[in-house]
C-alpha positions as CSV (number, residue, x, y, z in Angstrom):
1,M,-50.6,16.0,11.0
2,P,-52.6,18.4,8.9
3,E,-51.3,19.3,5.4
4,E,-50.9,22.9,6.3
5,L,-48.8,22.0,9.3
6,Q,-46.7,19.6,7.3
7,K,-46.0,22.4,4.7
8,R,-44.9,24.7,7.6
9,Y,-42.7,21.9,9.0
10,R,-41.0,21.3,5.7
11,R,-40.3,25.1,5.2
12,I,-38.8,25.4,8.6
13,A,-36.6,22.3,8.0
14,V,-35.3,23.6,4.6
15,L,-34.6,27.0,6.0
16,L,-32.5,25.5,8.8
17,I,-30.6,23.2,6.5
18,F,-29.7,26.1,4.1
19,S,-28.9,28.6,6.9
20,V,-26.9,26.3,9.1
21,L,-25.6,23.0,7.4
22,L,-24.7,24.4,4.0
23,P,-22.6,27.3,5.4
24,T,-20.9,24.9,7.9
25,G,-20.2,22.5,5.2
26,A,-18.8,25.1,2.9
27,L,-16.5,26.4,5.7
28,A,-15.4,22.8,6.3
29,T,-14.6,22.3,2.7
30,L,-12.6,25.6,2.5
31,S,-10.7,24.7,5.6
32,V,-9.6,21.2,4.3
33,F,-8.7,22.7,1.0
34,A,-6.6,25.4,2.7
35,Q,-4.9,22.9,4.9
36,S,-4.1,20.8,1.8
37,R,-2.7,23.8,-0.1
38,E,-0.5,24.7,2.8
39,T,0.8,21.2,3.2
40,D,1.6,21.1,-0.5
41,L,3.5,24.4,-0.4
42,I,5.5,23.4,2.7
43,L,6.5,19.9,1.2
44,A,7.2,21.6,-2.2
45,E,9.7,24.1,-0.6
46,M,11.5,21.3,1.3
47,E,11.7,19.2,-1.9
48,Q,13.2,22.3,-3.7
49,N,15.8,22.5,-1.0
50,H,16.6,18.8,-1.3
51,Y,16.8,19.2,-5.1
52,S,19.3,22.0,-4.6
53,V,21.5,19.6,-2.4
54,A,21.4,16.9,-5.0
55,R,22.2,19.3,-7.9
56,A,25.2,20.7,-5.9
57,V,26.6,17.2,-5.2
58,C,26.1,16.2,-8.9
59,G,27.7,19.3,-10.1
60,R,30.8,19.0,-7.9
61,F,31.1,15.4,-8.8
62,D,30.9,16.1,-12.5
63,A,33.5,18.8,-12.2
64,E,35.9,16.4,-10.4
65,L,35.5,13.7,-12.9
66,L,36.1,16.0,-15.9
67,S,39.2,17.4,-14.2
68,A,40.5,13.9,-13.8
69,E,39.9,13.2,-17.5
70,E,41.7,16.4,-18.5
71,R,44.7,15.1,-16.6
72,I,44.6,11.9,-18.5
73,V,44.6,13.8,-21.9
74,R,47.6,15.8,-20.8
75,T,49.5,12.7,-19.7
76,A,48.7,10.9,-23.0
77,N,49.9,13.9,-25.0
78,L,53.1,14.1,-23.0
79,F,54.2,10.5,-23.0
80,C,52.6,9.0,-26.2
81,P,55.5,7.3,-28.2
82,D,56.3,9.0,-31.6
83,E,56.3,5.7,-33.4
84,V,53.5,3.1,-33.0
85,T,54.9,-0.2,-32.0
86,R,53.6,-3.1,-29.9
87,E,56.3,-2.7,-27.3
88,G,55.8,1.1,-27.2
89,L,52.1,0.9,-26.8
90,E,52.4,-1.6,-24.1
91,D,54.7,0.7,-22.1
92,F,52.6,3.8,-22.8
93,F,49.3,2.2,-21.8
94,G,50.9,0.6,-18.7
95,L,52.2,4.1,-17.7
96,L,48.7,5.6,-18.3
97,K,46.9,3.0,-16.1
98,R,49.5,3.4,-13.3
99,R,49.2,7.2,-13.2
100,H,45.5,7.3,-13.7
101,R,43.4,4.7,-11.9
102,L,40.4,6.0,-13.7
103,V,41.6,4.3,-16.8
104,Q,40.4,0.6,-16.8
105,E,40.9,-0.6,-20.3
106,V,42.6,1.3,-23.3
107,A,42.2,1.2,-27.0
108,F,44.1,2.9,-29.8
109,V,42.4,3.7,-33.1
110,S,43.9,5.2,-36.2
111,E,42.2,7.7,-38.5
112,D,41.8,4.9,-41.0
113,E,39.5,3.2,-38.4
114,E,42.0,0.5,-37.6
115,V,42.0,-0.7,-34.1
116,V,45.7,-1.0,-33.4
117,W,45.3,-1.8,-29.7
118,P,44.3,-3.9,-28.1
119,I,45.5,-6.8,-30.2
120,D,42.8,-9.4,-30.6
121,P,43.7,-12.1,-28.1
122,F,42.0,-14.9,-30.0
123,G,43.1,-16.6,-33.3
124,V,45.9,-14.3,-33.9
125,R,48.6,-17.0,-34.6
126,V,47.3,-19.2,-37.6
127,V,48.8,-22.6,-37.2
128,G,48.5,-25.5,-39.6
129,K,47.2,-28.9,-38.7
130,T,50.6,-30.2,-38.1
131,G,53.4,-28.7,-36.2
132,R,55.8,-29.0,-39.0
133,R,55.7,-28.9,-42.8
134,P,54.5,-32.3,-43.9
135,F,56.5,-32.4,-47.2
136,V,60.2,-31.7,-46.8
137,E,63.0,-32.4,-49.3
138,P,64.3,-35.8,-47.9
139,T,67.9,-35.8,-47.0
140,D,68.0,-39.0,-45.1
141,P,66.2,-42.3,-46.1
142,K,65.2,-42.9,-42.4
143,E,63.7,-39.4,-42.3
144,I,61.9,-40.1,-45.6
145,E,60.4,-43.4,-44.1
146,I,59.3,-41.5,-40.9
147,Q,57.5,-38.8,-43.0
148,K,55.9,-41.4,-45.1
149,K,54.6,-43.4,-42.2
150,A,53.3,-40.2,-40.5
151,V,51.4,-39.2,-43.7
152,E,49.9,-42.7,-44.1
153,S,48.9,-42.9,-40.4
154,K,47.2,-39.4,-40.6
155,M,45.3,-40.6,-43.6
156,L,44.3,-43.7,-41.8
157,L,43.1,-41.8,-38.8
158,D,41.1,-39.5,-41.0
159,R,39.5,-42.5,-42.7
160,L,38.6,-44.1,-39.4
161,E,36.9,-40.9,-38.2
162,R,35.0,-40.4,-41.4
163,S,33.9,-44.0,-42.0
164,G,32.6,-44.7,-38.5
165,A,34.8,-47.8,-38.0
166,S,34.2,-50.2,-35.1
167,D,35.7,-49.7,-31.8
168,E,37.9,-52.9,-32.3
169,E,39.3,-51.7,-35.5
170,V,39.9,-48.1,-34.0
171,E,41.7,-49.6,-31.1
172,R,43.8,-52.0,-33.1
173,E,45.0,-49.4,-35.6
174,T,45.6,-46.6,-33.0
175,R,47.7,-49.0,-31.0
176,R,49.7,-49.9,-34.0
177,I,50.3,-46.3,-34.9
178,I,51.3,-45.4,-31.3
179,K,53.8,-48.2,-31.5
180,E,55.2,-47.7,-35.0
181,V,55.0,-43.9,-35.8
182,E,57.4,-41.4,-34.4
183,D,55.5,-38.1,-35.3
184,E,54.4,-36.4,-32.2
185,E,51.1,-35.0,-33.6
186,V,50.1,-38.3,-35.1
187,V,50.8,-40.2,-31.9
188,A,49.0,-37.6,-29.8
189,R,45.9,-37.9,-32.1
190,A,46.0,-41.7,-32.1
191,R,46.1,-41.8,-28.2
192,L,43.1,-39.4,-28.0
193,M,41.2,-41.6,-30.2
194,L,42.2,-44.7,-28.3
195,A,41.2,-43.0,-25.1
196,Q,37.7,-42.3,-26.4
197,V,37.4,-46.0,-27.2
198,L,38.7,-47.3,-24.0
199,L,36.4,-44.9,-22.0
200,K,33.5,-47.1,-23.0
201,R,34.8,-50.2,-21.2
202,D,38.0,-49.4,-19.1
203,A,38.1,-45.8,-17.7
204,A,41.3,-46.5,-15.7
205,E,43.3,-47.6,-18.8
206,A,41.9,-44.6,-20.8
207,Q,43.1,-42.3,-18.1
208,K,46.6,-43.8,-18.4
209,V,46.6,-43.2,-22.1
210,L,45.4,-39.6,-21.7
211,R,48.1,-38.8,-19.1
212,K,50.8,-39.7,-21.7
213,V,49.4,-36.7,-23.8
214,F,49.7,-34.1,-21.0
215,N,53.1,-33.0,-21.9
216,S,52.6,-33.1,-25.7
217,S,53.2,-29.9,-27.7
218,A,51.3,-31.1,-30.7
219,L,48.1,-29.7,-32.1
220,V,45.1,-31.7,-33.0
221,K,42.5,-29.9,-35.2
222,G,43.9,-26.6,-34.1
223,V,43.6,-27.3,-30.3
224,P,46.7,-28.3,-28.3
225,A,46.6,-32.1,-27.7
226,A,47.6,-31.8,-24.1
227,L,44.6,-29.4,-23.5
228,E,42.2,-31.8,-25.1
229,A,43.7,-34.8,-23.2
230,M,43.4,-32.9,-19.8
231,L,39.7,-32.0,-20.5
232,T,38.9,-35.5,-21.5
233,Y,40.7,-36.8,-18.4
234,L,38.6,-34.5,-16.2
235,D,35.4,-35.5,-17.9
236,A,36.3,-39.1,-17.2
237,G,36.7,-38.4,-13.5
238,G,40.5,-38.8,-13.3
239,K,42.5,-38.5,-10.1
240,E,44.3,-35.4,-9.1
241,K,41.5,-33.3,-10.6
242,D,42.5,-29.9,-9.0
243,N,46.2,-30.2,-10.3
244,V,45.1,-31.3,-13.8
245,A,42.4,-28.6,-13.9
246,R,44.9,-25.9,-13.0
247,R,47.4,-27.1,-15.7
248,A,44.5,-27.2,-18.2
249,F,43.4,-23.7,-17.2
250,K,46.9,-22.3,-17.7
251,L,47.4,-24.0,-21.1
252,L,44.1,-22.7,-22.2
253,L,45.1,-19.2,-21.5
254,D,48.5,-19.6,-23.1
255,S,46.8,-21.0,-26.3
256,A,44.3,-18.3,-26.6
257,E,46.2,-16.7,-29.6
258,M,45.8,-19.8,-31.7
259,L,42.2,-20.4,-30.8
260,K,39.1,-18.7,-32.3
261,K,36.8,-17.2,-29.7
262,P,33.9,-19.8,-30.1
263,K,36.4,-22.6,-29.7
264,F,37.9,-20.9,-26.7
265,D,34.5,-20.4,-25.1
266,A,33.6,-24.1,-25.8
267,L,36.8,-25.3,-24.1
268,L,36.4,-22.9,-21.3
269,A,32.8,-24.1,-20.6
270,R,34.1,-27.7,-20.4
271,L,36.9,-26.6,-18.0
272,K,34.6,-24.6,-15.8
273,K,32.6,-27.7,-14.8
274,H,35.6,-29.0,-12.9
275,I,36.6,-25.7,-11.1
276,K,34.9,-24.6,-7.9
277,E,33.4,-21.1,-7.8
278,G,35.6,-18.7,-5.9
279,D,38.5,-21.3,-5.4
280,L,41.5,-19.2,-4.3
281,R,44.0,-21.6,-6.1
282,Y,42.6,-20.3,-9.3
283,R,42.7,-16.5,-8.5
284,S,45.6,-15.6,-10.6
285,L,44.4,-17.6,-13.6
286,E,41.0,-15.9,-13.2
287,R,42.6,-12.6,-13.3
288,R,44.4,-13.5,-16.5
289,L,41.2,-14.8,-18.0
290,K,39.3,-11.6,-16.9
291,A,42.0,-9.4,-18.5
292,L,41.9,-11.5,-21.7
293,L,38.1,-11.2,-22.0
294,S,38.3,-7.6,-21.2
295,R,40.7,-6.9,-24.0
296,W,38.6,-8.9,-26.4
297,R,35.4,-7.1,-25.4
298,M,37.2,-3.7,-25.5
299,R,38.2,-4.4,-29.1
300,R,34.8,-5.6,-30.1
301,V,33.1,-2.5,-28.5
302,V,35.5,-0.2,-30.0
303,S,35.2,-1.7,-33.5
304,D,31.4,-2.0,-33.5
305,E,30.2,1.1,-31.6
306,I,32.9,3.7,-31.0
307,V,34.8,3.8,-34.4
308,P,31.7,5.3,-36.2
309,K,31.7,8.1,-33.5
310,I,35.4,8.6,-33.8
311,R,35.0,9.0,-37.6
312,E,32.5,12.0,-37.0
313,Y,34.8,13.3,-34.3
314,L,37.9,13.5,-36.4
315,K,35.8,15.2,-39.2
316,G,34.7,17.8,-36.6
317,V,31.1,17.1,-37.1
318,Y,30.3,16.5,-33.3
319,D,31.1,18.8,-30.4
320,T,34.7,18.4,-29.4
321,R,34.3,19.3,-25.8
322,L,35.3,16.6,-23.4
323,R,31.8,16.2,-21.9
324,S,30.4,15.3,-25.3
325,R,33.1,12.6,-25.9
326,H,31.5,10.0,-23.7
327,I,29.5,6.8,-24.7
328,R,27.3,4.9,-22.4
329,R,26.6,1.2,-22.8
330,C,24.0,-0.7,-20.9
331,I,25.1,-4.2,-19.8
332,G,22.3,-6.1,-18.2
333,K,19.1,-4.6,-16.9
334,S,20.5,-1.9,-14.8
335,R,24.3,-1.9,-15.2
336,W,26.2,0.6,-17.3
337,E,29.8,1.2,-18.5
338,V,31.2,4.5,-19.9
339,Y,33.8,5.1,-22.6
340,S,35.7,8.3,-23.2
341,Y,37.9,9.1,-26.3
342,F,40.1,12.0,-27.4
343,A,42.6,12.6,-30.2
344,V,46.4,12.7,-29.7
345,E,47.6,16.2,-30.4
346,R,50.5,15.2,-32.8
347,R,50.6,12.6,-35.7
348,L,52.4,9.4,-34.9
349,L,54.6,7.3,-37.3
350,Y,52.7,4.1,-38.3
351,K,53.5,2.0,-41.3
352,E,56.0,4.5,-42.5
353,Q,53.7,7.5,-42.5
354,R,52.3,10.0,-40.1
355,T,48.8,9.2,-38.9
356,R,46.3,10.7,-36.4
357,F,45.3,8.4,-33.5
358,V,42.5,8.4,-31.0
359,V,42.8,7.1,-27.5
360,V,39.7,5.2,-26.2
361,Y,39.5,4.2,-22.5
362,R,36.8,2.7,-20.3
363,L,36.2,4.5,-17.0
364,N,37.0,2.4,-14.0
365,P,33.8,2.3,-11.7
366,E,35.9,1.8,-8.6
367,E,37.9,5.0,-9.2
368,V,34.6,6.8,-10.2
369,R,33.2,5.8,-6.7
370,S,36.3,7.0,-5.1
371,I,35.9,10.4,-6.7
372,L,32.2,10.4,-5.5
373,L,33.1,9.7,-2.0
374,F,35.8,12.4,-2.1
375,V,33.2,14.9,-3.3
376,L,30.6,13.7,-0.6
377,N,33.1,14.1,2.2
378,R,34.0,17.6,1.2
379,T,30.6,19.0,-0.1
380,G,28.0,16.5,1.0
381,P,25.4,17.3,3.6
382,S,26.1,16.3,7.3
383,G,23.2,15.0,9.3
384,E,20.2,16.3,7.5
385,P,19.2,15.4,4.8
386,R,20.9,12.1,4.0
387,L,21.9,10.8,0.5
388,R,21.9,7.5,-1.4
389,V,23.8,7.6,-4.7
390,K,23.8,5.1,-7.6
391,L,26.7,4.8,-10.0
392,F,26.5,2.7,-13.2
393,G,23.2,1.3,-12.0
394,K,24.5,0.1,-8.5
395,V,24.4,1.7,-5.1
396,A,27.8,3.4,-4.5
397,F,27.0,5.3,-1.4
398,S,24.2,5.0,1.2
399,D,24.2,7.1,4.4
400,N,22.0,4.7,6.5
401,V,18.8,5.8,5.1
402,S,16.7,2.7,6.0
403,A,14.8,4.6,8.8
404,W,14.5,7.9,7.0
405,Q,11.7,9.1,4.7
406,F,12.3,9.3,0.9
407,S,12.1,12.8,-0.4
408,V,13.3,13.4,-4.0
409,R,15.3,11.6,-6.7
410,Y,17.5,13.6,-9.0
411,E,19.3,12.3,-12.2
412,P,21.4,15.0,-13.9
413,P,20.5,15.2,-17.6
414,N,24.1,15.6,-18.9
415,A,26.2,13.8,-16.4
416,V,29.4,12.0,-17.6
417,V,28.4,8.7,-16.0
418,P,24.9,7.3,-15.1
419,L,24.2,9.0,-11.7
420,T,21.2,9.0,-9.5
421,V,20.9,10.8,-6.2
422,E,18.2,10.1,-3.8
423,V,17.5,12.4,-0.8
424,Y,16.1,11.1,2.4
425,S,15.1,13.3,5.4
426,A,13.8,12.8,8.9
427,Q,12.2,16.2,8.7
428,V,10.0,15.1,5.9
429,A,8.6,12.2,7.9
430,R,8.1,14.5,11.0
431,L,6.6,17.2,8.8
432,R,4.3,14.9,7.1
433,S,3.3,13.3,10.4
434,W,2.7,16.8,11.9
435,L,0.8,18.0,8.9
436,L,-1.3,14.8,8.9
437,G,-2.1,15.2,12.5
438,R,-3.0,18.8,12.0
439,A,-5.1,18.0,9.1
440,V,-6.9,15.2,10.9
441,F,-7.4,17.5,13.9
442,N,-8.9,20.2,11.7
443,I,-11.1,17.7,9.9
444,L,-12.4,16.2,13.1
445,L,-12.9,19.7,14.4
446,V,-14.9,20.6,11.3
447,V,-16.8,17.3,11.5
448,F,-17.5,18.0,15.1
449,F,-19.0,21.5,14.3
450,V,-20.9,20.0,11.4
451,I,-22.4,17.3,13.7
452,L,-23.0,19.8,16.4
453,A,-24.8,22.1,13.9
454,G,-26.7,19.0,12.6
455,A,-27.6,18.1,16.1
456,G,-28.8,21.6,16.8
457,V,-30.8,21.6,13.6
458,L,-32.4,18.2,14.7
459,L,-33.2,19.5,18.1
460,V,-34.8,22.7,16.7
461,L,-36.7,20.6,14.2
462,R,-37.8,18.3,17.0
463,A,-38.8,21.2,19.2
464,V,-40.6,22.8,16.2
465,R,-42.3,19.5,15.6
466,R,-43.2,19.2,19.3
467,E,-44.7,22.7,19.3
468,I,-46.7,21.9,16.2
469,D,-47.9,18.6,17.8
470,L,-48.8,20.4,20.9
471,A,-50.6,23.1,18.9
472,R,-52.5,20.4,17.3
473,L,-53.2,18.6,20.5
474,R,-54.4,21.9,22.1
475,A,-56.7,22.4,19.2
476,E,-58.1,18.9,19.7
477,F,-58.2,19.5,23.4
478,V,-60.3,22.8,22.9
479,S,-62.6,20.8,20.6
480,S,-62.9,18.0,23.0
481,V,-63.4,20.2,26.0
482,S,-66.0,22.0,24.2
483,H,-67.8,18.8,23.3
484,E,-67.4,17.5,26.8
485,L,-68.8,20.6,28.5
486,K,-71.6,20.8,26.0
487,T,-73.0,17.4,26.9
488,P,-73.6,17.8,30.6
489,L,-74.8,21.4,30.1
490,T,-77.3,20.2,27.5
491,S,-78.6,17.6,30.0
492,I,-78.8,20.1,32.8
493,M,-80.5,22.7,30.7
494,M,-83.0,20.2,29.3
495,F,-84.0,18.7,32.7
496,A,-84.0,22.2,34.4
497,E,-86.3,23.5,31.7
498,M,-88.7,20.6,32.2
499,L,-88.8,21.2,35.9
500,K,-89.3,24.9,35.4
501,E,-92.3,24.5,33.1
502,G,-93.8,21.8,35.5
503,R,-94.0,19.1,33.0
504,V,-92.6,16.5,35.4
505,R,-95.3,14.5,37.1
506,G,-94.7,12.2,40.1
507,R,-92.2,12.3,42.9
508,E,-90.2,9.4,41.4
509,R,-89.6,11.2,38.2
510,L,-88.8,14.4,39.9
511,K,-86.3,12.7,42.1
512,R,-84.7,11.1,39.1
513,Y,-84.3,14.3,37.1
514,S,-82.9,16.0,40.1
515,E,-80.3,13.2,40.4
516,I,-79.5,13.5,36.8
517,I,-79.0,17.2,37.1
518,A,-76.8,16.7,40.2
519,A,-74.8,13.9,38.4
520,E,-74.2,16.0,35.4
521,S,-73.3,19.1,37.5
522,Q,-70.7,17.0,39.3
523,R,-69.4,15.7,36.1
524,L,-69.2,19.3,34.8
525,F,-67.4,20.3,38.0
526,R,-64.8,17.5,37.6
527,M,-64.0,18.6,34.1
528,I,-63.6,22.2,35.0
529,T,-61.6,21.1,38.0
530,N,-59.2,19.2,35.8
531,V,-58.8,22.1,33.4
532,L,-58.1,24.5,36.2
533,D,-55.7,22.2,37.9
534,L,-53.9,21.8,34.6
535,A,-53.5,25.5,34.3
536,R,-52.3,25.7,37.9
537,I,-49.8,22.9,37.3
538,E,-48.5,24.6,34.1
539,E,-48.1,27.9,36.0
540,G,-46.6,26.2,39.1
541,R,-49.4,27.4,41.4
542,K,-50.8,24.0,42.4
543,Q,-50.7,23.4,46.1
544,Y,-51.7,20.3,48.1
545,Q,-53.2,20.1,51.6
546,M,-51.2,17.2,53.1
547,Q,-52.9,15.3,56.0
548,K,-53.3,11.8,57.1
549,T,-55.8,10.2,54.9
550,D,-57.5,6.7,54.8
551,M,-57.2,5.5,51.2
552,R,-60.4,3.3,51.7
553,E,-62.5,6.5,52.4
554,V,-60.9,8.1,49.3
555,V,-62.0,5.3,47.0
556,R,-65.5,5.0,48.6
557,R,-66.1,8.8,48.0
558,S,-64.8,8.4,44.5
559,L,-67.3,5.5,43.9
560,A,-70.1,7.5,45.4
561,A,-69.4,10.4,43.2
562,L,-69.7,8.1,40.1
563,S,-72.5,6.0,41.6
564,Y,-75.2,7.5,39.3
565,H,-73.0,7.1,36.2
566,I,-72.1,3.6,37.2
567,A,-75.6,2.6,37.8
568,S,-77.0,4.4,34.6
569,T,-74.5,2.7,32.4
570,G,-75.0,-0.8,34.0
571,F,-71.4,-1.4,35.2
572,T,-70.5,-3.8,38.0
573,V,-67.8,-2.5,40.3
574,E,-65.9,-5.2,42.2
575,T,-63.9,-3.8,45.2
576,Q,-61.3,-5.4,47.4
577,F,-60.2,-3.4,50.4
578,P,-58.1,-4.3,53.5
579,D,-59.8,-4.7,56.7
580,Q,-57.7,-2.1,58.6
581,P,-57.5,1.5,57.6
582,L,-54.8,2.2,55.0
583,Q,-53.3,5.6,56.2
584,V,-51.3,7.8,53.9
585,F,-50.0,11.4,54.2
586,A,-51.6,13.1,51.2
587,D,-54.1,15.6,49.9
588,P,-57.5,13.6,50.0
589,D,-59.2,15.8,47.4
590,A,-56.2,15.3,45.0
591,L,-56.3,11.6,45.6
592,E,-60.0,11.5,45.0
593,Q,-59.5,13.4,41.8
594,V,-56.9,10.7,40.8
595,T,-59.3,7.9,41.7
596,V,-62.3,9.4,39.9
597,N,-60.2,9.9,36.7
598,L,-59.1,6.4,36.7
599,L,-62.6,5.0,37.2
600,S,-64.0,7.4,34.6
601,N,-61.5,6.1,32.0
602,A,-62.2,2.5,32.9
603,I,-66.0,3.1,32.4
604,K,-65.6,5.3,29.4
605,Y,-63.3,2.9,27.4
606,S,-65.0,-0.4,28.3
607,R,-67.0,-2.2,25.6
608,D,-69.5,-5.0,26.0
609,E,-68.1,-6.4,29.3
610,K,-69.2,-3.8,31.8
611,W,-66.9,-4.6,34.7
612,V,-64.4,-2.7,36.8
613,G,-62.2,-4.0,39.5
614,V,-60.8,-1.8,42.2
615,R,-58.2,-3.3,44.6
616,L,-56.5,-1.5,47.4
617,E,-53.6,-3.0,49.5
618,K,-50.5,-2.2,51.4
619,R,-47.2,-3.4,49.9
620,N,-44.1,-2.7,51.9
621,S,-44.4,1.0,52.8
622,F,-46.7,2.0,49.9
623,A,-50.4,2.0,49.3
624,I,-51.2,0.3,46.1
625,L,-54.4,1.2,44.2
626,E,-55.2,-0.9,41.2
627,V,-58.1,-0.2,38.7
628,E,-58.8,-3.0,36.2
629,D,-61.3,-3.1,33.3
630,H,-62.0,-5.2,30.2
631,G,-62.1,-2.3,27.8
632,I,-60.4,-1.5,24.4
633,G,-56.9,-1.7,25.8
634,I,-53.8,0.4,25.1
635,P,-51.2,-0.5,22.3
636,E,-47.9,-1.6,23.8
637,N,-45.9,1.1,22.1
638,E,-48.4,3.9,23.5
639,K,-48.3,2.8,27.2
640,E,-45.8,5.5,28.1
641,L,-47.3,8.1,25.8
642,V,-50.9,8.0,27.4
643,F,-49.6,10.0,30.3
644,E,-48.5,12.8,28.0
645,R,-50.6,16.0,28.1
646,F,-53.4,16.0,25.5
647,Y,-52.4,12.6,24.2
648,R,-55.2,10.2,23.1
649,T,-54.4,6.7,21.8
650,T,-55.0,5.7,18.2
651,I,-57.7,3.2,19.4
652,S,-59.5,5.9,21.4
653,R,-59.5,8.3,18.5
654,A,-60.6,5.6,16.1
655,S,-63.5,4.5,18.4
656,K,-64.5,8.2,18.6
657,S,-64.8,8.0,22.3
658,A,-65.1,11.2,24.3
659,G,-62.1,12.5,26.1
660,T,-59.8,15.5,26.5
661,G,-56.4,13.9,26.9
662,I,-55.5,15.5,30.3
663,G,-57.0,13.0,32.7
664,L,-54.1,10.6,32.9
665,N,-51.6,13.5,32.7
666,L,-53.1,14.9,35.9
667,V,-53.1,11.4,37.4
668,R,-49.3,11.1,36.9
669,T,-48.7,14.7,38.0
670,I,-50.6,14.3,41.2
671,V,-49.2,10.8,42.1
672,E,-45.5,11.9,41.4
673,A,-46.0,15.1,43.5
674,H,-47.0,12.7,46.3
675,G,-43.9,10.6,45.7
676,G,-45.7,7.8,44.0
677,K,-45.6,6.1,40.7
678,V,-48.2,5.3,38.2
679,E,-48.1,2.7,35.4
680,V,-50.1,0.7,33.0
């Protein structure tokens, strides 16, 4: 394509892109942005409605919980004993728990920061290593002898333990002590030491020795000898394990006041190895253990964490409103517990003086959940949306939200207890689905219009390029026709001038020049006819005179018309015709024009091998005309293009062969008008 045409083509392409694709793309972007903005606004409005629902539930629940705590304060001020005693506090706190299930565990703290209640359940009773005083004024020689043997035996047992005596010596001495000494504590200790030795060689005998200590009330190293014997018996795999374990459990709980907490934990760990988890036979003992540990933990929490808060509270430094008098404690990764405290209105008599006291209680999670369910039944939404509520880090209420879409999560900043409300809605899912479908539809619609606009641009560019190519081909056609017309005219004018001036001598030369003039005239006539037929075909004015025609005669006339040209160029034409006439219903002049164009092309584009083959045959109901040459050939990718108007192959243009590019186009047009088909 010439450079000027390429520039024009680029300008047209850029103009179309800027005038069609860019506005379409901008509109598409604006449409998508507007759709996204609308979606965000609708979802934001729905989320605000859901936040309102969550805030309403949290506000109502908070009010109910504070109201319940106000009732606890009134009850405490009304029934609190005037004098602080253990029995009075037990009755008072029992009453408080019975009337208010929100109270789970209670503590009582004086203004001197002394935790009066609960009493520490571990190590309260300090007991000596013996159950009785070791040195008593003797009143009876026999009693003196008994005490003397007891003291000597204890010293012997201590020496055996410290010195690491052999098992034989330990067994011998302990058996002697058991037989001779009457002191219960010494005998129990000796039996325990003997059992430890016997376990190494005779477990059955060791278990018999241990069972004799089960009913002992003595203490060995601060631990009930019976408890130690039972645990050793269980460790040794003794019989009646469940019964022994239950007795050991009960004895351990009864002995908590004389055991330090670490020792209690160690003994409990030994006992737990022999108790099945969830065994109903231990339910009451488990409840006692739970209450015991709860009292101990309550005292520790109050002493370590709440007493400093109470100090500031009594001084009036902190806000005294009930909402502010709560302390949250995290136990584990996501579990919480909440403590509340308040001061008794009047001073109480304690240690012979009037003292201010503060009541501290731990909120019961089950009762808090009951208050939440009460609030949800009265003020919670019914149907849409649905809620899931977490209290103290655990799910306390869930309204079958598994199939619903999560919307919002709300955690009130100043709630009394750790509270999280999650709102789920089926409308959110439906709305998101509808908005997504609408957005996808709009995007697809925009994409369709963009593609449609792009396709239109491509079609316009293709049409423009086609017109530019057609203009180029027309220009080449005009140049080729001018050259093609000029060549025969030059020959005609030259030989006619020679004849006119009488410079031709001899009849043979005169005849030859006349034949040249006639041949060139026919050639000129054929070119003009082709051009005129092309014009008629473009205007739709081409008409054919259809009649019965012998194809053999058509081919012969065509060869006769080109006979001078064939002879002058030295070509050999090989023909193959059927013996019988090959009749077709067609315009003989049009078919002759087709045959002449095919033969002219075969002669024109042949190289050194000057041979042309013409075959005519009948195949089924069609007359087949084949023209074969050994010329320059046609590239495979241009075989369909050679029938286009004004088209010339790259090989023909490179060889600079003469031609107009309309011959084969006329051939195809005429053949197809007769219901035929032409192919290379």
